[in-house]
C-alpha positions, 0 to 999 in steps of 0.5 A, spaced: 500 500 500 505 504 501 508 503 494 502 504 491 501 511 495 508 513 493 507 511 486 500 515 486 504 521 489 509 521 484 504 521 478 500 526 481 507 531 482 508 529 475 502 531 472 502 537 476 508 539 473 506 537 466 500 541 467 504 547 470 509 547 465 505 546 459 504 553 454 497 556 454 495 561 449 490 566 451 483 563 449 482 568 443 488 564 440 484 558 437 481 554 431 477 558 426 480 565 429 480 571 425 486 575 425 487 583 423 490 583 416 495 588 415 497 590 423 502 587 427 499 581 431 501 580 438 500 573 441 500 572 448 499 567 454 502 563 460 507 558 461 512 556 466 517 561 469 523 561 464 520 557 459 522 559 452 515 560 447 516 560 440 510 562 435 510 561 428 505 563 422 505 564 415 513 563 414 515 567 420 516 566 427 518 569 434 520 567 441 519 570 448 521 567 455 515 567 460 517 572 466 516 571 473 509 571 473 509 566 467 506 571 462 509 571 455 508 575 449 510 575 442 509 580 436 508 578 429 509 582 423 503 584 419 500 578 415 496 578 408 493 572 406 487 569 402 488 562 404 486 559 411 493 559 415 495 555 421 499 557 427 504 553 432 505 555 439 511 551 442 514 550 449 515 544 452 508 542 449 506 544 442 499 547 440 497 547 433 491 552 431 488 551 425 483 554 420 485 562 421 483 567 416 486 574 415 481 579 415 477 585 419 476 584 426 471 588 430 470 589 438 462 589 439 460 591 446 455 595 450 449 592 454 442 589 452 441 591 445 448 589 443 447 583 447 441 581 443 442 575 439 440 574 432 435 569 434 431 575 437 431 579 431 426 581 426 426 575 420 430 571 424 428 565 420 430 568 414 437 570 416 439 564 419 437 560 412 441 565 409 447 565 414 452 560 410 457 565 411 464 561 413 468 567 412 464 571 418 467 568 425 464 570 432 468 570 438 463 570 444 466 572 451 463 569 457 460 574 462 465 575 467 465 580 473 472 581 476 473 586 482 480 586 480 484 586 473 485 579 470 488 577 464 484 570 464 478 570 458 473 565 457 470 564 450 470 561 443 470 562 436 465 559 431 464 559 424 458 563 421 452 558 419 445 557 419 446 552 425 451 558 429 448 564 427 442 565 432 447 566 438 451 571 435 450 579 437 445 581 432 447 588 431 454 585 431 453 580 426 449 585 421 454 590 421 459 584 420 455 582 414 454 589 411 462 589 411 463 582 408 458 584 402 462 590 401 469 588 402 469 581 401 474 579 406 473 575 412 470 578 418 471 577 425 466 579 431 469 579 438 463 580 442 463 583 449 457 585 452 452 585 458 445 587 458 443 592 463 450 595 464 452 602 465 458 605 461 462 605 468 462 598 468 466 598 462 471 603 464 477 602 469 477 605 476 483 609 475 480 612 469 474 614 473 478 616 479 482 622 475 475 626 473 472 630 479 465 629 474 466 622 475 468 621 482 460 621 484 460 614 481 465 611 485 463 614 491 456 611 490 459 604 489 463 605 496 457 607 500 453 601 496 459 596 499 458 599 506 450 598 506 451 591 503 450 587 509 443 590 511 441 590 504 443 583 503 438 581 508 432 585 506 434 582 499 434 575 501 427 576 505 424 579 498 427 572 495 423 568 499 417 572 498 418 571 490 419 564 491 412 563 494 409 568 489 412 564 483 410 557 486 403 560 487 403 562 480 405 556 477 400 552 481 394 557 478 397 556 471 400 563 470 405 563 464 408 570 466 411 569 472 414 574 477 421 576 476 426 575 481 428 581 485 435 584 483 441 583 488 444 589 492 450 592 489 456 588 491 464 587 489 461 582 484 455 585 482 455 586 474 453 593 474 459 595 479 464 600 476 470 597 473 467 590 474 466 588 466 473 592 464 477 588 469 473 581 466 471 582 459 475 588 456 482 588 459 483 580 458 482 582 450 488 586 450 492 587 446 489 582 440 489 586 434 483 589 432 480 594 427 476 598 431 470 598 436 462 598 435 458 600 442 451 600 443 449 602 450 446 608 454 440 606 456 443 604 463 446 611 464 439 615 462 438 620 467 446 622 467 446 625 460 451 630 462 456 626 465 455 621 460 459 625 455 465 625 459 464 618 461 464 615 454 470 619 452 474 617 458 472 610 457 474 610 449 481 613 451 482 608 456 481 602 451 485 606 446 491 607 451 491 600 453 490 597 446 496 601 444 494 602 437 492 609 437 486 612 436 482 606 433 475 607 430 470 607 435 463 607 432 457 609 437 449 607 436 445 612 439 439 610 443 433 609 439 426 612 440 422 609 446 416 610 450 409 614 449 410 619 443 411 626 446 405 631 446 408 637 450 415 640 447 417 642 454 417 635 457 423 633 460 427 627 457 433 624 460 433 620 453 434 626 449 440 629 453 443 622 453 443 622 446 445 629 446 452 627 449 452 621 444 452 626 438 457 630 441 462 624 442 460 621 436 461 627 431 466 631 436 471 626 439 477 623 434 476 618 430 469 616 432 462 616 429 454 615 430 449 611 428 442 615 429 436 610 429 431 615 432 426 612 427 427 604 428 425 604 435 419 601 438 415 605 443 413 599 447 420 595 447 426 597 449 429 592 445 427 594 438 428 587 433 430 591 427 437 590 428 439 589 421 438 597 420 442 598 426 448 594 423 448 597 416 448 604 419 454 602 423 457 599 417 456 605 413 460 609 417 466 604 417 465 604 409 465 611 408 470 613 414 475 607 414 475 603 407 474 609 403 467 607 399 465 614 398 458 613 401 453 617 405 454 615 412 450 620 416 443 623 416 442 631 416 446 634 422 445 641 425 450 646 423 447 653 424 441 657 425 439 664 423 434 668 425 429 672 420 424 676 424 419 671 426 422 665 423 429 661 424 433 658 418 437 651 420 443 649 416 445 642 416 451 638 414 451 631 411 445 633 406 446 626 402 443 629 396 438 633 399 433 634 405 427 630 404 421 629 409 417 623 410 410 623 412 404 628 411 408 634 414 415 635 417 414 634 424 418 634 431 421 641 431 419 646 437 421 653 438 422 658 444 423 665 445 427 668 451 421 665 456 424 659 454 417 656 453 417 651 447 412 651 442 411 646 437 413 649 430 411 649 423 417 647 419 418 647 411 424 644 407 427 650 403 433 648 399 438 645 403 435 649 409 429 648 414 425 654 416 421 653 422 416 658 426 410 658 431 405 663 431 406 663 439 413 665 438 414 671 435 421 672 437 424 665 436 431 664 440 432 657 440 430 650 436 429 643 438 428 637 434 427 630 436 428 632 443 424 627 447 424 619 449 420 618 443 419 624 438 416 625 431 422 625 427 421 626 419 427 629 416 431 625 412 436 626 407 436 622 400 441 617 402 435 615 407 438 616 413 434 620 419 436 627 421 440 627 428 436 630 434 439 636 436 437 643 440 440 649 439 439 652 446 444 650 452 439 652 457 439 647 464 433 643 466 432 637 461 433 632 467 434 633 475 441 634 474 443 628 478 450 625 476 
């Protein structure tokens, strides 16, 4: 028995040594991956301390030695190939990664509208049937909250087909499909999103802490941690009541069951500041990407003024850690939602949030904005038309990045000129000319010095829009599409909607809480 025990011990030690010594790449480096063409290619992973690791791809190779933490990284030179490739990673063991395509790699991130899968989008059956697109690949990152930064990552690459596409991010897939149709090169979609998450969850603690305007985010979180023990007890009581209610509902044959109460904020809460940055962004770095698309904002509504700086901070944070310079970052503006506005003075947190998205999308370096104010759903915060969302994002990339010479934006407010009792508005991105969809041009409101807005009559006059109201003889400001779900009928001939705007900077749109 002692001999058997010693033998088992030796085998266990050997097995542990073997496991510890095996070279292991980051999860992104796996069969069916897409690597970014035309850029340096960082490859990294883990091995035994001091172990030499060699990576070979397309006739070139590079070597590195694992450091004191067991980390290694090798940067290969740019590769261009129309054929599937193999990568060999060799240390004490050897890993061969097959079916690698060189193409365009895009990170797709955000909250539930980015996370919404193809299976839930409109015309899902037709989309699935036509999804025999093996040059489009999708990497799905497992939802991971981390209190501290981590380099570990869980996820898998899949090849696009009628069997796999249903699980893909809808917005990301339709964006990638549009690029593939125009560029005819492989597309890699790296999907990292989580429903109901605010932008601060995707931003580092250090970056949040540098801004006085963003300090309240960290302060609220610290207060929540202090209150957690007490709130946890109250939550547990609610959960017990919920269980009883659901049991009763099931017994009575109800199909729509009560939702489980959400847990209070703690260190591993999915909405906590920096938690998803630590677990789902940092672990992707420095995988070579072309750019990022971002569909998020609903969870920050009510803090629209703060969001402008928060989003800029997050973008700068990502660009810095990737070390690829100001890579393209394209934003989806949140869609129209809830009942249509009847009072032009009604406060709208969503309108203010959109305004911040506009400022970043058009004013921050190498960014873009996809306006979707016309394709939302008043009764559903998750509109099913993600085809147009992805296509509009792709227009930005095709125009600004791939030089396709297409119109990528709807009319965007440029300037105003008061002419007596009327205001003449000028726009950028005319796209062949301004057009109205509907019986009349709606969604415009004007105000005088009293700051009380009245609905305005609006007409297209050449490349301008003229607005006026009999109730405002001396107009000073104009708003368009300034509501949760505004009437928006102004487009350009490229079929893209005008970007909602306001010419005033008057306070009082939201309660001002940050």
